[in-house]
N, C-alpha and C positions, 0 to 999 in steps of 0.2 A: 431617573437622573441621567444626565448627559455629560459626556466628556469629549472634547474635540481632540483628535489625534491626527497630526499631519503626516502622511506617508513619506518616509525618507527616500523617495524616488525622484530623480530629477527628470525634467522634460528633455527628451532627445531632440536634436535639430531636424530629424526626419520623422515622418508619420509612420507609426507602427500599425499593421493591420493583421487580424487573425486569419490564418489559412489552415487548411487541413493537410496533414501528412498522408502518406499512402495508406496507413492503417486506419485513418479517420481521427487520429489524435490531433487536437488543436495545437498549433504552434504559432509563433509570431514571425512575421516577415516585415520588410520595410518597402517603401516606395522608391528606394534607390537600389544600387547594384546588389541584387540578392545573392549572387555567387560570392561576392566579397564578404557579406555578412554571415553566410553559412560556414565560413572558415573560422569564425570565432567559436569560443567554447559553447555558448548558446546565446540566443538573441536577446536584445534588450527588452525590458518589460513594457507591456501595454498599460500597466497600472499607473495612472497619473492623477486619478481623482483624489480629492481631499474629502474623506468621508467624516460624517458626524456619527460616531459609534454610540449605540445604545447599550450600555453595560448591563448584563444580567447578573445582578449582585448575588442572587441565590446561588448561581454556579460558581462565582468567585469565592464566596464563603465556603461552599462545599469542597472545592478543590484545595483551599488552604487547610481546611480541617482534615481532609483525606491524607495529605502529605505529612502533616504534623502527627496525626494518629498513626501513620505508617512507620514513622521513626520510633514511636513507642512500641509498635508491633515488632520491629527489628530487634529491639532490646529484649522483649519477651521471648522471641524466637531463639535468641542466643543464650538466655539465662534460665527461663522458666519452662518454656514450651516442651511438651512431650514429643519424643521421636515419632510416635504414631501421628501426631497432629502435623508435624512438619512433612512427613511423607504424604499424608492425605491432602494437605494444602497444595503441594506440588502437583499431585495427580489431578486434583480438581481444577487447578489453574491450567494444566495442560488441556483438559477437556474444554474449558471455556475458551481457550485460545483457538481450538479447532472450530468452535462455533462461529468465530469471526473469520478465520482464514479459509478453511475448507467449506464453511457454510455461507455466511453473508457475503463474503468476497468472491470466492471462485465459483460457487454453485449459483447463488441468486443474483449477484450484481453482474457477473460476466457470462453466466451460462456456459462455463468451460466444460462442464460435464452434466450428466443427468443422474438423478438418484431416485430410488424407489421410496415408497411411503415410509418404511421403517427408518431408513437413513435420514430422510428429511425431518422426521419427528425427533430423532436423536440429535441432529444438528440444531434444530430449533430449541431443544432443551438446553444444549450447551450455549447457544447464542443468548438465550434469555438469562442464563446464569452469568454470562459475561457482562450484562448490564451496560451495553454501549448503544442504546436505542434499539427499537424493534427492527426486524429484518427489512421491512418495506422502506422505512426512512433511511436506514444505513445504505441500502442498495441504491436508492434514488440519489442521495448526496454523492455517492461514489461514482455513479454514472455521469453526473454533472461534472464532477472533478475531472474525469477522463476526457469528456468532450470539450471542456473549456479550461484545460490545465493552465494555471498561473495567469489567468485573466481575472477581471473583476467578478466574473461569474463563478470562479472557483471557490468553493466554501472555505478551503484552507490554503489560499494562495501563498505559495512559499516566497514570493517576491516581497511579501510584507514582513519577512524576517522569520528567524527560527522560532521565537516564542509564539507568534501569531499562528504559524502553521502547525506548531506542536500542540498547543492547548488554548491559545488566546482566542481562536475563532469560536470556541465554545463558550467564551465569557461575554460575547456580544451577540446581539440579535443579527440574524442574517440580513445582508444588504439586498436592495431591490434587484440588482443584477442576478444574484444567486436565486432568488425566488422566481423571477421571470423565466430564467433558463430551466429551472427545475420543473416548471409546468410544461416544458416542451419535450421532456424526456419520456419515452414510451415505457410505461410500467404495466402494460396489460398482461404480460406473462406472469408477473407476481400476483396481480389481482385475480388471476385464474387458479392460483395455487392455494388450496384451502388451508394448508399448514401455515403459510405466511399470513393469511388474513385472520386466522384463528388467533395466532400469536399477537397480532396487532390489536385485535378487539379486546383481548383479555390481558394485555401486557402488564398493566399496573396491578393486576392481581397475581399473575404468575411470576413477575420479576422479583418481588420481595421474597417469595418462597424459594425460588431457585438460586438467587444471588446471595441471600443472607440466611434465611431460616435453615435450609439444608446444610450448607457448609459450617454453620455454627452448631446445629443440633447433632450432627453425626459424631464429632469429637466428644461432645459432652455426654451423649448417651452410651456410646460403645466403649470408650476407655477413660471416662471420667475427667475429661479436660474441664478446666474452669471456664465460666462464661467470659470473663475478662480476656483470657488468652485466646479462646476460640473466636471471639468477636474481632480482636485486633489482628490476629495472625491469619486465620482461615478466611475471614471476610474482608476486612479493610486493607491489610497489607497485600493480600493476593489481588484484590480488585485494583488497587493503585498501581501495582507493578504491571498488571495486564493493560491498563489504560496507557501507561507510558510506552510500553513496548509497541502498541498499535500506533500511537502518535508519532513514534520515531520514523515510521514509513512516510508520513506526511511532511516531516521536517528534515531530519538528517538525510534521508534517502532522496531528497530533492536538492540537497546542498553539497554534500561531500561524497566524492566518488568519481569514477570515470563513466563515459558514455559511449560504449563500443558499438551500440546499435543505431543511435540517433543523437547526434551532437546538437541538434537544433531544439531540443526540449530539455527541461531542467532535471527530470528524474535521473538518478544515478544507480550504479551497481555498488552496493555497500554490504560487505560480508558481515559486519558486526550487526547491522540491522537484520540481515538475513537470519542470523542465529537467534537473536532476541525475539524476532517477530515470526518465528516458525517458518521461515522461507520466503518472507515477503520483501526482503531487501534487494532482490535482483530487479530493481525498479525501472531501470532504463529498458531492459528487455520487456518487462511487463507492459509498459506504455507503448512500446513498439508492436508487441503482439499480445494484446489484452485477452485473447481467447484461449491462450495456452493454459491448460489446467495446472501445469507445474509452476507458472509465473517465472520460469527460468529456462535457460537453454539446456541446463544440465539435469540429469536424471538421478543423481546421487541424493542420499537422504541426510548427510551430515549437517548441512546447512539449510535443509528444506524438509522438516519433518511433516509438514502438511501434505506434501506429495506422498509420503509414506502412508499417511492416513487414508488418502484417496485410493492409492494403489491397493491397499489391504482390502478395502471395501469393494473395489473393482474385482479383486480375486474372489470375494464372497458372492459377487453378482449383484450387490446392492447399488454400486456405482457403475455407470456405463456411458457409452458415447463420449469417452474422454478425448478432448481435442488438443492437438499439439501442432508444432510447426516443423516442416521439413528442413533438414540441415542446409540444403541448397538455397532455400529462401532466406534463411538466417544469414548465411554468408554473403549473399547478394545485397541484403539490406545493410549489413555492417560495412561492406565495401563502398556502398553508395552514400550512406548518410552517417556512418559511425565516425568516432574521433580517432580511429587508427589503432586502438588498443585491443581490438578483437584478436583472438588467438589464430584465426585463419589468415590474417593479413601478414604476409612474410616480408622481410626486408628485400628491397630490390637489388639487382645485380650491380656490381661496381663498374661493369662495362663489358666489352667484347672479350670472350674467353672465360668469363665467370662460370663456374660449374653449375650455378643456379639458373643460368640463362636457359629458357625452355626451348624445346624444339620448334614450337610455333614462332617464337621470337626470331630464331635463326632463319626460318623459312620466309619470313616477311620483311627481311632487311634488304634494302637496295644498296649496292656497292657501285659507286661512281668511279670511272676510270680504273677498272679492275686490271690487275697485272698478275700473271701467273708466276708462282714462285719457281 
């Protein structure tokens, strides 16, 4: 069944063309004064096509059910659910979150660090329990998103609106642009990882066991939780919350927030998404420096518990070759392309005699018609 949706994007009077930023991230530029356009918050969209969407009704019905059932799960958690089940659900949800952030995202999609077999197996189990597609597909779609951010080839193009970038993109079949660009992305590194390929081969056997049977069975077996509560709280509610936390990175963190590192791209710094998505909300930094294992300039763990996870396993020796970015490079990038909100950018002096005037500034000033006091 088909439904025609007209994109709410108007045609600009100048032609938009995709170009690459210094880090390889796709951004949009115009065929007129580029310097003038770079002073705007971020550039106008390339998306002007009117697509005929093919709705995947199975996914639409599934998402409606998940959110309605989750409301019932919230009620059960508040009134009936045992404390042991609540604690277990939170712990299991934390682990599945790591399967996405530390696993599919930072390890496999971006190769920000390396992991031994034991850690890769652990993260593959967490990822399978998260039920957000197998690692190979997740990483491929994410690499396409980074290379063609907010163009028609972006699977969850944020210029199509909050709902589309949040979950609407999963309710329709992928457009031709997304499929074509996806075929161009090099996935040979994942094809050589037997853990990734094993998970993909047996995903539809492993996923029901990891995502539903285990989180439902443990509360029922060990502390006598009812099937109804275990199903709606430990499985459905946990899964729906996890999905929305991940989706916020694609939606909210591309719309609301500042852009201290690159004002020409849509990703933003959003502390709320950072907390809910285990450290994935520092999105402007992440798109500027996608190889940094912290996905953030900062090393603290309060809003980036995924970094704590990786650092812990690095201490154990299971994670190694952690990649990060030098402060000097970050500050230069922020000064060159940022929106001026980076902490390293200080207010300028009011004039001659300002204590903040540097020695270099004073030495490079020319004085015309000098007169001795």
